[in-house]
N, CA, C and O atoms as a MOPAC input file, in Angstrom:
PM7 MOZYME 1SCF
protein

 N    113.12400 1    74.11000 1   157.75400 1
 C    113.38500 1    74.01200 1   156.33500 1
 C    114.58800 1    74.89400 1   156.00400 1
 O    114.71300 1    76.01000 1   156.51000 1
 N    115.45500 1    74.38600 1   155.16100 1
 C    116.68500 1    75.11500 1   154.84100 1
 C    116.42800 1    76.13500 1   153.74000 1
 O    115.42900 1    76.07500 1   153.02400 1
 N    117.35200 1    77.06200 1   153.63300 1
 C    117.26400 1    78.06200 1   152.56500 1
 C    117.40100 1    77.41600 1   151.19500 1
 O    116.77600 1    77.86100 1   150.23300 1
 N    118.23100 1    76.34900 1   151.09800 1
 C    118.38600 1    75.64300 1   149.82200 1
 C    117.06000 1    75.03100 1   149.36800 1
 O    116.69000 1    75.10500 1   148.19600 1
 N    116.37700 1    74.44200 1   150.30100 1
 C    115.09900 1    73.81500 1   149.94900 1
 C    114.08000 1    74.88100 1   149.53900 1
 O    113.33800 1    74.69300 1   148.57500 1
 N    114.04500 1    75.98500 1   150.26100 1
 C    113.15900 1    77.09500 1   149.89100 1
 C    113.48400 1    77.60300 1   148.49100 1
 O    112.58400 1    77.87900 1   147.69700 1
 N    114.76000 1    77.72200 1   148.19800 1
 C    115.18500 1    78.20700 1   146.88200 1
 C    114.74800 1    77.23800 1   145.78500 1
 O    114.27800 1    77.67000 1   144.73300 1
 N    114.89400 1    75.94300 1   146.01700 1
 C    114.48000 1    74.94100 1   145.02800 1
 C    112.96400 1    74.96900 1   144.81800 1
 O    112.48700 1    74.89200 1   143.68600 1
 N    112.21800 1    75.07900 1   145.90600 1
 C    110.75700 1    75.15600 1   145.79100 1
 C    110.33500 1    76.41100 1   145.02300 1
 O    109.44000 1    76.37200 1   144.18000 1
 N    110.99300 1    77.50500 1   145.33300 1
 C    110.67700 1    78.76100 1   144.65900 1
 C    111.01300 1    78.65600 1   143.16600 1
 O    110.25600 1    79.13500 1   142.32100 1
 N    112.14300 1    78.03300 1   142.85000 1
 C    112.54900 1    77.85600 1   141.46100 1
 C    111.52600 1    77.01000 1   140.69900 1
 O    111.17500 1    77.33600 1   139.56500 1
 N    111.04700 1    75.93000 1   141.31400 1
 C    110.01700 1    75.10000 1   140.67500 1
 C    108.74300 1    75.91100 1   140.42000 1
 O    108.12100 1    75.79400 1   139.36400 1
 N    108.37500 1    76.72000 1   141.38500 1
 C    107.19300 1    77.56800 1   141.24500 1
 C    107.36700 1    78.55000 1   140.07700 1
 O    106.44700 1    78.74100 1   139.28200 1
 N    108.52800 1    79.15700 1   139.98000 1
 C    108.80400 1    80.09800 1   138.88900 1
 C    108.76100 1    79.38400 1   137.54000 1
 O    108.19600 1    79.91700 1   136.58600 1
 N    109.34500 1    78.19100 1   137.44100 1
 C    109.31500 1    77.42400 1   136.18700 1
 C    107.88000 1    77.10900 1   135.77500 1
 O    107.51000 1    77.24200 1   134.60800 1
 N    107.08500 1    76.69000 1   136.74800 1
 C    105.69000 1    76.38300 1   136.45600 1
 C    104.96200 1    77.63600 1   135.96600 1
 O    104.23200 1    77.59600 1   134.97500 1
 N    105.17000 1    78.73600 1   136.66800 1
 C    104.52700 1    79.99300 1   136.30400 1
 C    104.95500 1    80.42900 1   134.89800 1
 O    104.13500 1    80.89700 1   134.10800 1
 N    106.23500 1    80.27000 1   134.60000 1
 C    106.74600 1    80.62600 1   133.27500 1
 C    106.10900 1    79.75700 1   132.18100 1
 O    105.78600 1    80.26100 1   131.10600 1
 N    105.92900 1    78.47300 1   132.44500 1
 C    105.31400 1    77.59800 1   131.43900 1
 C    103.85200 1    77.97100 1   131.21100 1
 O    103.37100 1    77.91700 1   130.08000 1
 N    103.14900 1    78.34400 1   132.26400 1
 C    101.75700 1    78.77400 1   132.12000 1
 C    101.68900 1    80.05900 1   131.29100 1
 O    100.86700 1    80.17000 1   130.38200 1
 N    102.54700 1    81.02000 1   131.60400 1
 C    102.55300 1    82.27900 1   130.85500 1
 C    102.90700 1    82.05700 1   129.38700 1
 O    102.32300 1    82.69200 1   128.50900 1
 N    103.84500 1    81.17200 1   129.11400 1
 C    104.21400 1    80.86600 1   127.72500 1
 C    103.03200 1    80.26800 1   126.97600 1
 O    102.78600 1    80.60200 1   125.81700 1
 N    102.30200 1    79.38200 1   127.64500 1
 C    101.12200 1    78.76400 1   127.03100 1
 C    100.06900 1    79.83000 1   126.71000 1
 O     99.49300 1    79.83000 1   125.62200 1
 N     99.82500 1    80.72600 1   127.65000 1
 C     98.83300 1    81.78500 1   127.44700 1
 C     99.28000 1    82.71600 1   126.31900 1
 O     98.47000 1    83.11100 1   125.47900 1
 N    100.55500 1    83.06100 1   126.30100 1
 C    101.07100 1    83.97300 1   125.28200 1
 C    100.95700 1    83.39100 1   123.87100 1
 O    100.71300 1    84.13000 1   122.91700 1
 N    101.12900 1    82.09100 1   123.73200 1
 C    101.04100 1    81.44100 1   122.41400 1
 C     99.60000 1    81.29800 1   121.93200 1
 O     99.36100 1    81.12300 1   120.73700 1
 N     98.66000 1    81.37000 1   122.83600 1
 C     97.25800 1    81.18100 1   122.47100 1
 C     96.66900 1    82.39000 1   121.76500 1
 O     97.24000 1    83.48000 1   121.78700 1
 N     95.53600 1    82.18200 1   121.14700 1
 C     94.82000 1    83.27400 1   120.47500 1
 C     94.20500 1    84.19700 1   121.52000 1
 O     93.86700 1    83.76600 1   122.62200 1
 N     94.06700 1    85.46300 1   121.16600 1
 C     93.42200 1    86.40500 1   122.07000 1
 C     91.97300 1    85.98700 1   122.28200 1
 O     91.28200 1    85.59900 1   121.34000 1
 N     91.52600 1    86.07000 1   123.52100 1
 C     90.14200 1    85.72700 1   123.83400 1
 C     89.27800 1    86.96200 1   123.60500 1
 O     89.56600 1    88.03700 1   124.13100 1
 N     88.23900 1    86.80400 1   122.83300 1
 C     87.28100 1    87.88100 1   122.62100 1
 C     85.91300 1    87.36200 1   123.04400 1
 O     85.37600 1    86.44700 1   122.41900 1
 N     85.34100 1    87.94500 1   124.10900 1
 C     84.01700 1    87.50200 1   124.55200 1
 C     82.98500 1    87.65800 1   123.43400 1
 O     83.08900 1    88.56100 1   122.60400 1
 N     82.01100 1    86.78900 1   123.42200 1
 C     81.01200 1    86.79900 1   122.34700 1
 C     80.25500 1    88.12200 1   122.27500 1
 O     79.81800 1    88.52500 1   121.19800 1
 N     80.09500 1    88.80300 1   123.41400 1
 C     79.37700 1    90.08000 1   123.41900 1
 C     80.12900 1    91.15300 1   122.63100 1
 O     79.52900 1    92.13300 1   122.18900 1
 N     81.44000 1    90.97200 1   122.45400 1
 C     82.24300 1    91.97400 1   121.75600 1
 C     82.52800 1    91.60400 1   120.30500 1
 O     83.21100 1    92.34400 1   119.59600 1
 N     82.00800 1    90.46400 1   119.86200 1
 C     82.18300 1    90.08100 1   118.46100 1
 C     81.44100 1    91.10100 1   117.59200 1
 O     80.30600 1    91.46300 1   117.90300 1
 N     82.05700 1    91.55800 1   116.52800 1
 C     81.40800 1    92.56000 1   115.68200 1
 C     80.15300 1    92.01900 1   114.99200 1
 O     80.11100 1    90.86600 1   114.56200 1
 N     79.14700 1    92.86600 1   114.89900 1
 C     77.94100 1    92.50400 1   114.14300 1
 C     78.26500 1    92.56100 1   112.65100 1
 O     79.02400 1    93.42800 1   112.21700 1
 N     77.70300 1    91.65400 1   111.86900 1
 C     77.89100 1    91.74800 1   110.41600 1
 C     77.27900 1    93.05200 1   109.89800 1
 O     76.19700 1    93.45500 1   110.32400 1
 N     77.98100 1    93.69400 1   108.98300 1
 C     77.50800 1    94.95900 1   108.43000 1
 C     77.21300 1    94.81900 1   106.94100 1
 O     77.73400 1    93.93400 1   106.26300 1
 N     76.36900 1    95.71000 1   106.45900 1
 C     76.00900 1    95.72000 1   105.04300 1
 C     77.25300 1    96.03900 1   104.20900 1
 O     77.53000 1    95.37900 1   103.20800 1
 N     77.98800 1    97.05000 1   104.63600 1
 C     79.17800 1    97.48400 1   103.92600 1
 C     80.41400 1    96.83200 1   104.53300 1
 O     80.39200 1    96.43500 1   105.69700 1
 N     81.48600 1    96.71700 1   103.76300 1
 C     82.73800 1    96.24300 1   104.35500 1
 C     83.22000 1    97.26100 1   105.39200 1
 O     82.93600 1    98.45400 1   105.28300 1
 N     83.92600 1    96.79300 1   106.36200 1
 C     84.42800 1    97.69200 1   107.40800 1
 C     85.71100 1    98.36300 1   106.92100 1
 O     86.82000 1    97.99900 1   107.31100 1
 N     85.52000 1    99.33500 1   106.07400 1
 C     86.62700 1   100.10700 1   105.52100 1
 C     86.51600 1   101.53200 1   106.03700 1
 O     85.42300 1   101.99700 1   106.36000 1
 N     87.62600 1   102.21100 1   106.11500 1
 C     87.62800 1   103.57800 1   106.62600 1
 C     88.58300 1   104.42600 1   105.80500 1
 O     89.41000 1   103.91700 1   105.04800 1
 N     88.44800 1   105.71000 1   105.97300 1
 C     89.35600 1   106.65600 1   105.34300 1
 C     89.47500 1   107.88000 1   106.22100 1
 O     88.65500 1   108.11100 1   107.11000 1
 N     90.49200 1   108.64800 1   105.96500 1
 C     90.66400 1   109.91300 1   106.67400 1
 C     90.22600 1   111.02400 1   105.72700 1
 O     90.60300 1   111.02000 1   104.55500 1
 N     89.44100 1   111.96500 1   106.21400 1
 C     88.99200 1   113.04000 1   105.33200 1
 C     90.15400 1   113.96000 1   104.95900 1
 O     91.12700 1   114.08700 1   105.70400 1
 N     90.03700 1   114.59300 1   103.80400 1
 C     91.04300 1   115.57500 1   103.39400 1
 C     91.00200 1   116.76000 1   104.35500 1
 O     89.96000 1   117.05600 1   104.94000 1
 N     92.11400 1   117.42000 1   104.51000 1
 C     92.20100 1   118.55900 1   105.43000 1
 C     91.17200 1   119.63300 1   105.08300 1
 O     90.64900 1   120.29900 1   105.97600 1
 N     90.87900 1   119.80400 1   103.80300 1
 C     89.88900 1   120.81200 1   103.39800 1
 C     88.47500 1   120.42700 1   103.82200 1
 O     87.62400 1   121.29700 1   104.00200 1
 N     88.21900 1   119.13100 1   103.98300 1
 C     86.90500 1   118.66000 1   104.42900 1
 C     86.84100 1   118.49700 1   105.94500 1
 O     85.79300 1   118.15700 1   106.49400 1
 N     87.95000 1   118.73700 1   106.61000 1
 C     88.03900 1   118.53100 1   108.05700 1
 C     88.82400 1   119.69400 1   108.68400 1
 O     89.82600 1   119.46300 1   109.36100 1
 N     88.37700 1   120.94100 1   108.46600 1
 C     89.18800 1   122.09200 1   108.87300 1
 C     89.41300 1   122.19300 1   110.38500 1
 O     90.40600 1   122.78000 1   110.81500 1
 N     88.53200 1   121.64800 1   111.18000 1
 C     88.68300 1   121.72900 1   112.63400 1
 C     89.21700 1   120.44000 1   113.23400 1
 O     89.26300 1   120.28900 1   114.45500 1
 N     89.62200 1   119.51000 1   112.37800 1
 C     90.19500 1   118.23100 1   112.80200 1
 C     89.24300 1   117.45400 1   113.71700 1
 O     89.67600 1   116.79900 1   114.66500 1
 N     87.95800 1   117.53500 1   113.42400 1
 C     86.96100 1   116.84500 1   114.24700 1
 C     86.89200 1   115.35600 1   113.94200 1
 O     86.63400 1   114.55000 1   114.83600 1
 N     87.12200 1   114.98400 1   112.67700 1
 C     87.07800 1   113.57400 1   112.28300 1
 C     88.43100 1   112.93100 1   112.49400 1
 O     89.46700 1   113.49100 1   112.13500 1
 N     88.40900 1   111.75500 1   113.07800 1
 C     89.61200 1   110.93300 1   113.12400 1
 C     89.60900 1   110.01700 1   111.90100 1
 O     90.56800 1   109.98900 1   111.13100 1
 N     88.51900 1   109.27100 1   111.73400 1
 C     88.35000 1   108.38100 1   110.57600 1
 C     86.88400 1   108.40200 1   110.16600 1
 O     86.00000 1   108.60000 1   111.00100 1
 N     86.63300 1   108.19800 1   108.88400 1
 C     85.25900 1   108.14900 1   108.40000 1
 C     84.97000 1   106.77700 1   107.79800 1
 O     85.84300 1   106.13600 1   107.21300 1
 N     83.72900 1   106.34900 1   107.95700 1
 C     83.27600 1   105.06800 1   107.41500 1
 C     81.76000 1   105.14400 1   107.29000 1
 O     81.15800 1   106.16200 1   107.63300 1
 N     81.15700 1   104.10200 1   106.81300 1
 C     79.70100 1   103.97000 1   106.81400 1
 C     79.39800 1   102.53100 1   107.19500 1
 O     79.59500 1   101.61100 1   106.40000 1
 N     78.91500 1   102.34400 1   108.42600 1
 C     78.61600 1   101.00000 1   108.92100 1
 C     77.15300 1   100.91200 1   109.33900 1
 O     76.68500 1   101.70200 1   110.15900 1
 N     76.44700 1    99.96000 1   108.78000 1
 C     75.06300 1    99.66300 1   109.15900 1
 C     74.95400 1    98.15700 1   109.33800 1
 O     75.54300 1    97.39100 1   108.57500 1
 N     74.20400 1    97.73600 1   110.34100 1
 C     74.04300 1    96.30200 1   110.60100 1
 C     73.30800 1    95.62700 1   109.45200 1
 O     72.35400 1    96.17600 1   108.90000 1
 N     73.76200 1    94.43500 1   109.10200 1
 C     73.10900 1    93.66100 1   108.04400 1
 C     71.71500 1    93.21800 1   108.47400 1
 O     70.80500 1    93.13500 1   107.64900 1
 N     71.54500 1    92.93200 1   109.76300 1
 C     70.24600 1    92.48400 1   110.27600 1
 C     69.99900 1    93.12100 1   111.64100 1
 O     70.15000 1    92.45500 1   112.66600 1
 N     69.61600 1    94.41100 1   111.67200 1
 C     69.37400 1    95.05400 1   112.96800 1
 C     68.20800 1    94.39700 1   113.70100 1
 O     67.25400 1    93.92300 1   113.08300 1
 N     68.30200 1    94.37700 1   115.02800 1
 C     67.23800 1    93.75400 1   115.81900 1
 C     66.08700 1    94.72100 1   116.09000 1
 O     65.01000 1    94.29100 1   116.50500 1
 N     66.29500 1    96.01500 1   115.86300 1
 C     65.21000 1    96.99500 1   115.97800 1
 C     65.49400 1    98.12800 1   114.99400 1
 O     66.52600 1    98.14500 1   114.32200 1
 N     64.56300 1    99.06300 1   114.92500 1
 C     64.73100 1   100.18300 1   113.99400 1
 C     64.65300 1   101.51400 1   114.73300 1
 O     64.33600 1   102.54500 1   114.13900 1
 N     64.94500 1   101.48600 1   116.03500 1
 C     64.87400 1   102.70100 1   116.86000 1
 C     65.74400 1   103.82800 1   116.31200 1
 O     65.36300 1   104.99700 1   116.37100 1
 N     66.90300 1   103.47900 1   115.78300 1
 C     67.83300 1   104.49500 1   115.28800 1
 C     67.92700 1   104.52000 1   113.76400 1
 O     68.84000 1   105.13100 1   113.20900 1
 N     66.99800 1   103.86700 1   113.09300 1
 C     67.04400 1   103.83000 1   111.62900 1
 C     66.99900 1   105.25500 1   111.07700 1
 O     66.18300 1   106.07700 1   111.49600 1
 N     67.88500 1   105.52400 1   110.13600 1
 C     67.96800 1   106.85700 1   109.54700 1
 C     68.81600 1   107.82300 1   110.35100 1
 O     68.98500 1   108.97300 1   109.94700 1
 N     69.35400 1   107.38400 1   111.47800 1
 C     70.19500 1   108.24100 1   112.32500 1
 C     71.66000 1   107.92800 1   112.08600 1
 O     72.05700 1   106.76400 1   112.01600 1
 N     72.45300 1   108.97100 1   111.96300 1
 C     73.90000 1   108.82000 1   111.80700 1
 C     74.56000 1   109.10000 1   113.15000 1
 O     74.18800 1   110.04300 1   113.84900 1
 N     75.52700 1   108.28700 1   113.50100 1
 C     76.20100 1   108.40100 1   114.79300 1
 C     77.70900 1   108.42600 1   114.56200 1
 O     78.24000 1   107.68200 1   113.73800 1
 N     78.37700 1   109.29000 1   115.30000 1
 C     79.83700 1   109.32100 1   115.29800 1
 C     80.29800 1   108.81900 1   116.65400 1
 O     79.73600 1   109.19200 1   117.68400 1
 N     81.30700 1   107.98400 1   116.65800 1
 C     81.81700 1   107.37300 1   117.88500 1
 C     83.11000 1   108.07900 1   118.29200 1
 O     83.97300 1   108.32800 1   117.45000 1
 N     83.24600 1   108.39600 1   119.56200 1
 C     84.48500 1   109.01400 1   120.05600 1
 C     85.64500 1   108.05200 1   119.83700 1
 O     85.47500 1   106.83800 1   119.95400 1
 N     86.80800 1   108.57800 1   119.52400 1
 C     87.94200 1   107.76000 1   119.10300 1
 C     88.60900 1   106.96200 1   120.22900 1
 O     89.63800 1   106.32800 1   120.00100 1
 N     88.05000 1   106.98300 1   121.41700 1
 C     88.56900 1   106.11200 1   122.47800 1
 C     87.62600 1   104.93400 1   122.72600 1
 O     87.75000 1   104.23300 1   123.73000 1
 N     86.68600 1   104.72300 1   121.80600 1
 C     85.74600 1   103.60300 1   121.87000 1
 C     86.02200 1   102.69700 1   120.67400 1
 O     86.16700 1   103.17600 1   119.55000 1
 N     86.09500 1   101.39900 1   120.91200 1
 C     86.47900 1   100.44400 1   119.86300 1
 C     85.38200 1   100.23500 1   118.83000 1
 O     84.23400 1    99.94100 1   119.16500 1
 N     85.76300 1   100.39500 1   117.56100 1
 C     84.92300 1   100.05500 1   116.41400 1
 C     85.76000 1    99.09000 1   115.58400 1
 O     86.81800 1    99.46200 1   115.07600 1
 N     85.29200 1    97.86000 1   115.44600 1
 C     86.08400 1    96.83700 1   114.76000 1
 C     86.47500 1    97.30700 1   113.36600 1
 O     85.64000 1    97.78400 1   112.59700 1
 N     87.75400 1    97.16200 1   113.05700 1
 C     88.26200 1    97.53100 1   111.74500 1
 C     88.76500 1    98.95300 1   111.64100 1
 O     89.39900 1    99.30700 1   110.64600 1
 N     88.50000 1    99.78800 1   112.64900 1
 C     88.97600 1   101.16800 1   112.63300 1
 C     90.10500 1   101.34400 1   113.64400 1
 O     90.08500 1   100.72900 1   114.71100 1
 N     91.08100 1   102.17400 1   113.31700 1
 C     92.15000 1   102.45000 1   114.27900 1
 C     91.61100 1   103.27500 1   115.44600 1
 O     90.70000 1   104.08700 1   115.28300 1
 N     92.18300 1   103.05400 1   116.60400 1
 C     91.84900 1   103.85500 1   117.78000 1
 C     93.07100 1   104.69200 1   118.13200 1
 O     94.12400 1   104.14700 1   118.45900 1
 N     92.93600 1   106.01600 1   118.06700 1
 C     94.09600 1   106.87600 1   118.33000 1
 C     94.17700 1   107.30700 1   119.78600 1
 O     95.26200 1   107.62100 1   120.27400 1
 N     93.05800 1   107.32600 1   120.48200 1
 C     93.00200 1   107.75700 1   121.87900 1
 C     93.56800 1   109.15700 1   122.07500 1
 O     93.94000 1   109.52700 1   123.18900 1
 N     93.63400 1   109.93100 1   121.00700 1
 C     94.14800 1   111.28600 1   121.10700 1
 C     95.64600 1   111.35400 1   121.28800 1
 O     96.16100 1   112.36100 1   121.77400 1
 N     96.35000 1   110.32100 1   120.91300 1
 C     97.80200 1   110.26800 1   121.11200 1
 C     98.50400 1   109.98800 1   119.78900 1
 O     97.91200 1   109.41200 1   118.87600 1
 N     99.76100 1   110.39500 1   119.68700 1
 C    100.53300 1   110.03400 1   118.49100 1
 C    100.72800 1   108.51900 1   118.41500 1
 O    100.80000 1   107.84500 1   119.44300 1
 N    100.81100 1   107.99600 1   117.21200 1
 C    100.93200 1   106.54500 1   117.00600 1
 C    102.08500 1   105.90700 1   117.78100 1
 O    101.89100 1   104.81900 1   118.32300 1
 N    103.27900 1   106.51700 1   117.87000 1
 C    104.37700 1   105.85300 1   118.59000 1
 C    104.08400 1   105.59900 1   120.07600 1
 O    104.68900 1   104.71400 1   120.68200 1
 N    103.18100 1   106.35400 1   120.65100 1
 C    102.83200 1   106.12700 1   122.05900 1
 C    102.01000 1   104.85300 1   122.20200 1
 O    102.11300 1   104.16400 1   123.21600 1
 N    101.19800 1   104.53200 1   121.20200 1
 C    100.30200 1   103.38000 1   121.28000 1
 C    100.86900 1   102.11000 1   120.67200 1
 O    100.39700 1   101.01600 1   120.97700 1
 N    101.86900 1   102.23700 1   119.82100 1
 C    102.37100 1   101.06300 1   119.11600 1
 C    103.84700 1   101.23100 1   118.80300 1
 O    104.30100 1   102.32100 1   118.45500 1
 N    104.58700 1   100.14600 1   118.93100 1
 C    106.00500 1   100.21500 1   118.58000 1
 C    106.20100 1   100.11800 1   117.07100 1
 O    107.33400 1   100.18700 1   116.59600 1
 N    105.12700 1    99.95900 1   116.31400 1
 C    105.20100 1    99.88700 1   114.85400 1
 C    104.88500 1   101.23100 1   114.20800 1
 O    104.78900 1   101.32700 1   112.98500 1
 N    104.72600 1   102.25800 1   115.02000 1
 C    104.47200 1   103.62000 1   114.55500 1
 C    103.19100 1   103.74200 1   113.72300 1
 O    103.09900 1   104.59100 1   112.83700 1
 N    102.20900 1   102.89000 1   114.01400 1
 C    100.89200 1   103.03700 1   113.39400 1
 C     99.84100 1   102.69500 1   114.44100 1
 O    100.10400 1   101.96200 1   115.39500 1
 N     98.66300 1   103.23400 1   114.24400 1
 C     97.60200 1   103.03000 1   115.22300 1
 C     97.07700 1   101.60000 1   115.17700 1
 O     96.91600 1   101.03000 1   114.09800 1
 N     96.80800 1   101.01600 1   116.35200 1
 C     96.24200 1    99.66100 1   116.36400 1
 C     94.79900 1    99.67900 1   115.86000 1
 O     94.03700 1   100.60000 1   116.15100 1
 N     94.44500 1    98.65100 1   115.10600 1
 C     93.08400 1    98.50500 1   114.58300 1
 C     92.31900 1    97.58700 1   115.52900 1
 O     92.79600 1    96.50900 1   115.88400 1
 N     91.14700 1    98.01600 1   115.92800 1
 C     90.36400 1    97.26200 1   116.90500 1
 C     89.80800 1    95.96200 1   116.31900 1
 O     89.26400 1    95.96000 1   115.21500 1
 N     89.94500 1    94.84900 1   117.06600 1
 C     89.35000 1    93.58700 1   116.62500 1
 C     87.91600 1    93.40500 1   117.13300 1
 O     87.26300 1    92.41400 1   116.80400 1
 N     87.42500 1    94.35800 1   117.93000 1
 C     86.11400 1    94.20900 1   118.57100 1
 C     85.24800 1    95.44000 1   118.34700 1
 O     85.73600 1    96.49700 1   117.95000 1
 N     83.96600 1    95.28500 1   118.60800 1
 C     83.04100 1    96.40900 1   118.71700 1
 C     82.72800 1    96.58600 1   120.19400 1
 O     82.34600 1    95.63100 1   120.87000 1
 N     82.88700 1    97.80000 1   120.69400 1
 C     82.46400 1    98.08900 1   122.06000 1
 C     80.95100 1    97.88100 1   122.14500 1
 O     80.25200 1    97.92500 1   121.13300 1
 N     80.46600 1    97.65900 1   123.33800 1
 C     79.03800 1    97.40100 1   123.53600 1
 C     78.17900 1    98.51700 1   122.95200 1
 O     77.15800 1    98.24200 1   122.32200 1
 N     78.57200 1    99.75800 1   123.15000 1
 C     77.77800 1   100.87800 1   122.63100 1
 C     77.71700 1   100.84400 1   121.10600 1
 O     76.69200 1   101.20500 1   120.52700 1
 N     78.78200 1   100.42300 1   120.45000 1
 C     78.80500 1   100.31700 1   118.98800 1
 C     77.84100 1    99.22300 1   118.53800 1
 O     77.05200 1    99.42700 1   117.61400 1
 N     77.90400 1    98.07000 1   119.18600 1
 C     76.98500 1    96.97200 1   118.84900 1
 C     75.53400 1    97.38800 1   119.03600 1
 O     74.67300 1    97.04100 1   118.22700 1
 N     75.26700 1    98.13000 1   120.10100 1
 C     73.88400 1    98.54300 1   120.37000 1
 C     73.37900 1    99.55000 1   119.34400 1
 O     72.22400 1    99.48700 1   118.92300 1
 N     74.24600 1   100.47800 1   118.94000 1
 C     73.85000 1   101.44100 1   117.90100 1
 C     73.53200 1   100.70300 1   116.60500 1
 O     72.50800 1   100.96200 1   115.97300 1
 N     74.40600 1    99.79000 1   116.21500 1
 C     74.17900 1    99.02400 1   114.98100 1
 C     72.93200 1    98.15000 1   115.08600 1
 O     72.13800 1    98.08300 1   114.14900 1
 N     72.76000 1    97.47900 1   116.22500 1
 C     71.59800 1    96.60200 1   116.41300 1
 C     70.28600 1    97.38500 1   116.38800 1
 O     69.24300 1    96.84800 1   116.01600 1
 N     70.34500 1    98.66100 1   116.78600 1
 C     69.14200 1    99.49600 1   116.78600 1
 C     68.90700 1   100.16700 1   115.43300 1
 O     68.01100 1   101.00100 1   115.30200 1
 N     69.70900 1    99.80700 1   114.42700 1
 C     69.48800 1   100.32400 1   113.08500 1
 C     70.22300 1   101.60400 1   112.75700 1
 O     70.03800 1   102.16100 1   111.67500 1
 N     71.06200 1   102.08700 1   113.67700 1
 C     71.82800 1   103.30600 1   113.41200 1
 C     72.96000 1   103.05900 1   112.43200 1
 O     73.36700 1   101.92000 1   112.20300 1
 N     73.46000 1   104.13700 1   111.86000 1
 C     74.59000 1   104.07100 1   110.93700 1
 C     75.76500 1   104.79600 1   111.56400 1
 O     75.65800 1   105.96800 1   111.92600 1
 N     76.87400 1   104.10900 1   111.69200 1
 C     78.08300 1   104.72700 1   112.23400 1
 C     78.83500 1   105.35800 1   111.07500 1
 O     79.17500 1   104.69100 1   110.09800 1
 N     79.08800 1   106.66300 1   111.20200 1
 C     79.71900 1   107.42300 1   110.12300 1
 C     81.21800 1   107.63200 1   110.34000 1
 O     81.90200 1   108.16200 1   109.46500 1
 N     81.72700 1   107.22100 1   111.49300 1
 C     83.16300 1   107.35200 1   111.72400 1
 C     83.47600 1   107.58000 1   113.18300 1
 O     82.63400 1   107.40500 1   114.06300 1
 N     84.72600 1   107.98000 1   113.41300 1
 C     85.16800 1   108.27500 1   114.77400 1
 C     85.61200 1   109.72600 1   114.84600 1
 O     86.20500 1   110.25900 1   113.90700 1
 N     85.31600 1   110.35500 1   115.97600 1
 C     85.69800 1   111.75100 1   116.17600 1
 C     87.00400 1   111.81700 1   116.95500 1
 O     87.32000 1   110.92800 1   117.74500 1
 N     87.73900 1   112.86500 1   116.72300 1
 C     89.06000 1   113.03100 1   117.30600 1
 C     88.97600 1   113.23300 1   118.81200 1
 O     88.14700 1   114.00000 1   119.30300 1
 N     89.84000 1   112.53700 1   119.53600 1
 C     89.98700 1   112.78200 1   120.97200 1
 C     90.85500 1   114.01800 1   121.15600 1
 O     91.65600 1   114.35700 1   120.28500 1
 N     90.69700 1   114.67500 1   122.26500 1
 C     91.44100 1   115.89800 1   122.54300 1
 C     92.77300 1   115.60200 1   123.20300 1
 O     92.95800 1   115.87800 1   124.38900 1
 N     93.68900 1   115.05000 1   122.45200 1
 C     95.03000 1   114.71500 1   122.93200 1
 C     95.00300 1   114.17800 1   124.35800 1
 O     95.72700 1   114.65600 1   125.23200 1
 N     94.16800 1   113.19000 1   124.57300 1
 C     93.96200 1   112.62800 1   125.90500 1
 C     95.22800 1   112.03400 1   126.50000 1
 O     95.44500 1   112.14100 1   127.70700 1
 N     96.06900 1   111.41000 1   125.68300 1
 C     97.24800 1   110.73300 1   126.21400 1
 C     98.54800 1   111.35500 1   125.72700 1
 O     99.61800 1   110.77200 1   125.90800 1
 N     98.47100 1   112.50800 1   125.12500 1
 C     99.67800 1   113.11700 1   124.57200 1
 C    100.40100 1   113.90100 1   125.65800 1
 O     99.77000 1   114.59500 1   126.45400 1
 N    101.72600 1   113.78900 1   125.69000 1
 C    102.47400 1   114.54000 1   126.71800 1
 C    102.41700 1   116.02900 1   126.49500 1
 O    102.99400 1   116.79200 1   127.27100 1

């Protein structure tokens, strides 16, 4: 087989690969059903506490999330804070890093999913009160 023929075959392979990647890139992000957020009683809104209410910078974001229809009541009446490197749908994830490191838009990405642990806390009747600050895990 000649080098020209190898080059043509390789070029066809690259074109095919490029068309597949373009198709995948244009498609919607796939989110497995296990990561779909549970419906909550309250809207998934968050806020950052004032510096006077957060003197040790322990809170990253605050919210109040309870499942609309929990499957058990094991954690009913319990408040839980989620570490900021775990996805909570609707809340930004800072991963302990400045926003420019995580996004070219200079703002933190908002999670489209609930991590399994978040879904389980909500399903067990717990209330998620927010996310706690990571210890500059990815900061230079």
